[in-house]
C-alpha positions in Angstrom: 59.1 56.2 87.3 56.3 55.3 84.9 56.3 56.0 81.2 53.4 58.4 81.7 55.5 60.5 84.1 59.0 60.8 82.7 61.8 61.2 85.2 64.1 63.1 82.9 63.4 66.8 82.0 65.3 68.8 79.4 65.3 72.4 78.4 65.6 72.9 74.7 65.4 76.0 72.5 63.1 74.4 69.9 59.3 75.3 69.8 57.1 72.4 71.1 53.9 71.0 69.5 52.4 67.6 69.0 54.2 65.7 66.3 57.3 67.9 66.3 60.5 66.1 65.5 63.4 67.1 67.8 67.1 66.5 67.5 68.9 66.9 70.8 72.2 68.6 71.2 75.3 66.3 71.4 75.5 67.1 75.2 71.8 66.3 75.8 72.1 63.1 73.7 75.1 61.9 75.6 73.3 62.6 78.9 70.1 60.7 78.2 71.9 57.9 76.3 75.2 57.3 78.1 74.4 58.7 81.6 70.7 57.9 82.0 70.8 54.8 79.8 67.6 55.7 77.9 66.6 53.8 74.8 64.1 54.1 71.9 60.5 54.1 73.1 61.4 55.8 76.5 59.7 59.1 77.3 61.3 62.3 78.6 59.9 65.7 79.4 60.8 68.8 77.4 60.3 72.5 78.1 61.4 75.7 76.4 60.1 78.6 78.6 57.3 79.4 76.1 55.2 76.3 75.3 54.8 74.6 78.7 56.1 71.1 79.3 55.6 68.2 76.8 56.2 64.5 76.8 58.4 63.2 74.0 59.3 59.7 72.9 62.9 58.7 71.9 62.8 57.4 68.4 66.5 56.9 67.8 69.6 57.3 70.0 73.3 56.8 69.8 76.3 58.0 71.8 76.1 61.6 70.5 72.8 61.7 68.7 69.2 61.5 69.8 65.9 62.1 68.0 62.6 62.6 69.7 58.9 63.0 68.7 56.8 65.3 70.8 53.6 63.6 71.8 51.4 65.7 74.2 51.5 68.6 76.6 51.7 67.7 80.3 51.7 71.3 81.8 50.8 74.7 80.4 53.3 77.6 80.5 50.9 79.5 82.8 51.5 76.8 85.5 55.2 77.8 85.7 55.9 78.2 89.5 58.5 80.9 88.8 57.7 84.5 90.0 57.9 86.5 86.7 58.5 89.8 88.5 61.2 88.7 91.0 64.8 89.9 90.4 67.8 88.9 92.5 70.7 91.4 92.5 73.8 89.9 94.1 77.4 90.7 94.6 79.5 87.8 93.2 81.4 85.8 95.7 84.0 83.0 95.3 83.1 80.5 92.6 81.3 77.8 94.6 79.3 80.5 96.4 78.2 82.1 93.2 77.3 78.7 91.7 75.1 78.0 94.7 73.4 81.4 94.5 72.5 80.8 90.8 71.3 77.3 91.5 69.1 78.2 94.5 67.7 81.4 92.9 66.6 79.3 89.9 65.0 76.7 92.2 63.2 79.4 94.2 61.6 80.9 91.0 63.7 84.0 90.5 63.0 85.4 87.0 66.0 87.6 86.6 69.5 87.5 88.1 71.8 90.6 88.0 75.4 90.3 89.3 76.3 93.6 90.9 79.8 95.0 91.4 80.2 96.8 94.7 83.1 98.5 96.5 83.9 95.3 98.4 83.1 92.8 95.7 86.0 90.3 95.4 85.0 88.7 92.1 84.4 91.0 89.1 84.6 88.5 86.2 82.1 85.7 85.6 81.7 83.1 82.9 78.2 83.6 81.5 78.2 80.2 79.8 78.8 78.5 83.2 76.1 80.5 85.0 73.6 79.7 82.2 74.5 76.0 82.4 74.0 76.0 86.2 70.6 77.7 85.9 69.5 75.3 83.1 70.4 72.2 85.1 68.7 73.6 88.2 65.5 74.4 86.2 65.5 70.8 84.8 65.8 69.4 88.3 63.3 71.6 90.2 60.3 71.5 87.8 60.0 75.1 86.8 59.1 75.8 83.1 61.4 78.6 82.4 65.0 79.7 82.8 66.0 82.9 84.7 67.5 85.7 82.7 71.1 86.3 83.8 72.4 89.8 83.0 76.1 90.8 82.6 77.7 92.2 85.8 77.2 96.0 86.3 78.2 98.5 89.0 75.8 99.2 91.8 75.5 102.9 90.7 74.2 101.7 87.3 71.8 99.4 88.9 70.3 102.2 91.0 70.3 104.6 88.1 68.3 102.2 86.0 65.9 101.0 88.7 62.3 102.0 88.1 60.9 104.0 91.0 57.6 102.1 91.3 59.3 98.7 91.7 60.7 98.2 95.2 64.3 97.1 95.7 64.8 95.4 99.1 68.4 95.4 100.5 69.9 94.2 103.7 71.0 97.2 105.7 73.6 96.0 108.2 72.9 99.0 110.4 70.2 97.0 112.0 67.7 99.8 112.5 64.9 98.6 110.3 62.4 95.8 110.0 62.8 92.2 108.8 62.3 91.4 105.2 58.9 89.6 105.5 57.4 92.6 107.3 58.9 95.1 104.8 57.6 93.0 101.9 54.1 92.7 103.3 54.0 96.5 103.9 55.2 97.4 100.4 53.7 94.6 98.3 50.6 94.1 100.4 48.2 91.2 99.7 49.8 90.6 96.3 52.3 88.4 98.1 49.5 85.8 98.1 49.4 83.2 95.3 45.6 83.7 95.1 45.8 87.2 93.7 44.6 86.9 90.1 47.0 89.7 88.8 50.0 88.0 90.4 52.6 89.5 92.7 54.1 92.9 92.1 57.5 93.1 90.5 60.3 93.7 93.0 64.0 93.0 93.5 66.2 91.8 96.3 69.8 93.0 96.7 72.4 90.9 98.5 75.7 92.5 99.3 79.3 91.2 99.1 81.1 89.3 101.9 82.4 92.5 103.3 79.0 94.2 103.2 78.1 97.6 101.6 80.5 100.5 102.0 79.3 103.6 103.8 78.9 105.5 100.6 76.9 102.7 99.0 74.6 102.5 102.0 74.0 106.2 101.8 73.1 105.9 98.1 70.8 103.0 98.7 69.0 104.8 101.6 68.5 107.9 99.4 67.1 106.0 96.4 63.4 106.4 95.9 62.8 102.7 95.0 64.9 101.2 97.8 63.3 99.6 100.8 65.6 98.6 103.7 65.4 95.3 105.6 67.6 93.5 108.0 67.8 89.9 109.2 68.5 88.4 112.5 72.0 87.4 111.4 74.6 87.8 108.6 75.5 84.8 106.5 79.2 83.9 106.1 80.5 82.5 102.8 
């Protein structure tokens, strides 16, 4: 990888501007120094979810300390490939499965992730710090310029009560008597599914149920909700 195109990308909380001096966290310093074997003069990319992506040069580095100087912007925040209005609501599954959901949702550009507790959810407690770390590492690897917001878990009834009616919520209805997701999304969201729309795609959410599916009472509540749009796939996924 050339110096003009740094291989390493890091998310940091600091604001970014030309000439800014940055001290990395101990964890990030260990990663670029001990794991990636970077040295003074090497370039890395930084992003913070607000100021786009910037090239920064390492000025000093040791085992647990690294100092950088921000040089120039390489991508504007408006070029973030994430979909700002897309929310994933999912029922937590066993640890490896939940980790994978967070990772892939981040890579696919989901802006907000809401763990939802349903009647058949097997996992009710999650470590927020772990989920945040998985999302951050996925964002660093996939090239997006922001991190998804990860909410605390909440019951499905609270999710539905707080859901704004104008914003559609798509859920998989195992009854199998409705249309596939792509057709439902095109019908509801229309041409704004296209990237060329200047106003961007409409906000919406997708709800994924637990390993045991939704209970009959939950399915009734979902079908009755004004914002909910049902869809069904050709198959169910097993964890």
